[in-house]
C-alpha positions, 0 to 999 in steps of 0.5 A: 261649405263649412269652416275647418276645426282649425278655422273656427279655433282661430275666430274662437281665439281672436275673439278671447283676445278681444276681451270676450271672455264669457265661454257662452258668449264667445261661442255665440259669437264664433257661431255668428262670425263663422256663419257669416264667412260660410256665407261669404265662401258660399256666394262665390268669394275664393280668397283664403280663408284669413282674408275673408275673416280680415274683412268680416271683421273689419266691417264687424267687429265694433257691431259684434263687441258692442253687442257683447258688452250690452 
């Protein structure tokens, strides 16, 4: 399953608001987050995108942002 353009834009806006200011790094992170969410959906999670995204970020945000700062 592929995310819709609006969902990918939502991820990009979220990361931009989380101080991931460099577009090239943010694009890589957006791709990483989108792929992770798509995998969760493909594994059978039928919840709305927002709830899957929220849970994904609760589990992974600290690591993602830490990787960005390095």
